[in-house]
N, C-alpha and C positions, 0 to 999 in steps of 0.2 A: 466399619472402618471411613464407608464411602460419605456414607451420612453426617460423622463426625468430621470428616473433611469437607463437605458440604456446609458445615453450618461453623467450622471455623472460617473459611471463606466468603463471608457474607459479601454481597456487590453494592456497591450502594452511587447510582447518578450523584453525579455534583453540576452542576450549573456551567453553560457553556460561557469557557476562556477568552481573552482578549487577546489580540498576535496583532500589532503593527494596525492597530486601530479597526481590525476585524473579526469578527465572532464567530468559530470554530469550534467544533463538534469537542467535545474532551469529559470522558467519564471514567471516572476512579474505580478502583479495585483495588481487590488483596488478594496476590497470589502469593503460591511458594515459591518465595525465589534461590536456588540454590539450600532447599531446605529451609529456609527463612519464612514465614509470614509477613509479607513486603505489601506497605502498601504504593502502590501507584497510578500512573492518568494516563490514560490509553489516549491517544490524539488521532490516530485514527488506525485505520486496520489490521496494520503492521506495526506501527514505531509507541513504545511507553515512556513514559517520565519516571524515574523513579524516587518517591519522594521521601523517602528515610534510608537509613544504614548507610554502610562501606562505599556505596556506590548516587548516596543520596544527589538530586538533581542531575544526573547522565541519562541521555536518552539511551534506551535499545529496540533495534530493530529484530523483525521476525527474520532468521533463516526458513526459508523453503517456499515463502507466502509472498505476494504481495498486491498489497492493495489500490484500488484508484487515488487518484491525488484529488485534494478535497478544496483544495486553494482555488477555484473557479471551474466551469464546464468546458475541459479538456480536450473529453476523451469523444470520439464516435465511434458508432460500426454497425451496421447491419442497418435497424430501423431507431437504434436509441440514437438518441440526439445529446447534447453536453448535456443539460438541465437532467434528460432524465438517469445519465451515468454518475452523475455528480451526485444523485439525492440517493441514489444505494451507495457512493461514495459516503457520503456521511453518515449514512447507518452502522456504518465498520466500525467505528470504534465499540457503540455499546454490541455490538456481535460477539467484539473483541472480548470486552469488558464480562461478558456474560458468560462466555468461554473459559474463562480464567482457570486456570485450575493451579498446575505447576509450570516452571520453568527452570532452566539451566540456561548457565552462561559460558560464553564459551570464552576462550583465553585470550583471541583475536579481536579484534576491532575491523569494522568497516572506511570503503574510505572517506566515509562522513566523520569518523574517528566517530560512531557509534558503536558499541555497544552489543554485539550475537548474540541475540538471546534463542534457545532453542523449544518451543511450547505444542508439545505435540496434538492436546486438547484443542486449544486455541485454532491451529494450523486446518486441522480437520476441518474443524466447524464452521470458519471460514470459509473453507472452498466447497464444503455439502450445501453453503448456503446462495452460492454465489455472489460473497464480498469479496472473494480475495482471488487471484488465479494461484495455479502454480508455478513457482519461477527459482528455477535453479541455475546459479554463477556459477559456484566454484564447485561442483561435483555434481554427481547425478540426482534426476529428481529422485525421490521417494513416490515407489511405485502405489502406494495405496492412495497418496495424496492423489496420483493423478487418475488410477481409478473412480474417486471420488467427483475428481474434475467434470471425468467424465458422463456421469449419472445425472450433474448442473448441470449441463452442455446439452444432456438428450430432454432434461424434465426443463428446460429453459427456465431456471431459477438464479435470479440477482442479476447481475450483470448478463448473462447469457439470454435473458426473456428475450434481446432482438435479434438475436443472431450470435455464434460464437466461430468469427473468422480464423482460419489457419495460427495466422501472428499481426501479434500486435504490439502496437510502440508504447513501452511503459515509459520511456524517458528521452527525449531526444535534447542534442545538446547545438549549438550553433558553436563553427569553429571564430577562433578567437574573440569563446566564451570566459571573463573572466571568472567564470562558475568551476572551471576545468581546471585553471590553472595550468602545469606542464602536462598533463595527460594528454590533453589533445582531443577531438572533437567526434562524440561518436554516439550511435542512436541503439536504443537499448530494448532489443527485438525479442517477445515473448510466442515460444511455438507453444501455442494453447494445445497441440494435441500431445506432445513431449513433456511440456512444462520448461523446457528448455531457453533458457534468456541470453541470448545471442549481445556481445556489442561489437554493432559495427560503424567502425572507423570510416569520417568522411573530412571532406575539405568544405562543405557547404555553409555559406553563412544563411540563417534563417535572421527574418523579421520576425520583430515582435510580432505575435497574434499572429505568425505562419502557420498556416495546418503541413502537419507532415506525413506520409499517408506508405504505405503500403497494401499491398496488393490492388484487386480489380474486380468491381462489380460487389457481387453479397459479400465476397471476399474481403473489402477494401476496410480496412479502419486504421482512424486517424489518431492524432495530437497535436495539441497546439503548443506551437513556442511560446513559453516565456520565459525570459530571463529571472533565476531566485530575486534577484532584487526589487524585482515589482512585482512580487505574487502578493503580495500585502500591504507594499505601500505603493505611492502614487504605482497605482490598477490601472492597466490600458482596458478599452473600453470592449476586447473580447472576456473581460473576468466579470466587471461591473454588471451590477445584479443577478451576479450567480451564483458567487465565492461568497 
């Protein structure tokens, strides 16, 4: 049965796609989406675009895990600088495509109107290799994923190769940021020991390319603030040459 399923879900790499004048890693795959073989394009390790069927053209976000940002060298922690972590972020789409087997869609969407997809094999593979972290927003984290992450951290795999700080910012938003609308400013901080991703409201105004950090010393983890509108066009200096 597994061999037949593997044969059905042959993966094919696609050329990198252009977005906003820049080239971003993207990998095509076929997965069982709600039981139907469906072609998709993984744009990074936690997001794919559906290419056919009743949801054609829609983007879907994995539930329970979070890959690093691919638009530039914006993450830093331990001994890993922005470029080292960006290299891991850019390989995450291929890692997700290689693990693609089956996904089910949830009836709800996220705050960015993306479909939400539960893909157990993909999530486990990404966490095991250190290409994504456990990311629990609306409910408790999956204990099996947390156990896999602890193993990846202990063995220094992927994003944990240069250290595993207890807290990591996964997104940072400035007050009065037009991307947020009425939701107000917040930073999303992930506890890498438990996988809980907490939204921390604030009223600070961040400058473009300002580094926002949590923790101190070896436990310090940072993320550079870049408004969404400038991540792919009119890119600021902190993204040039790395995105």
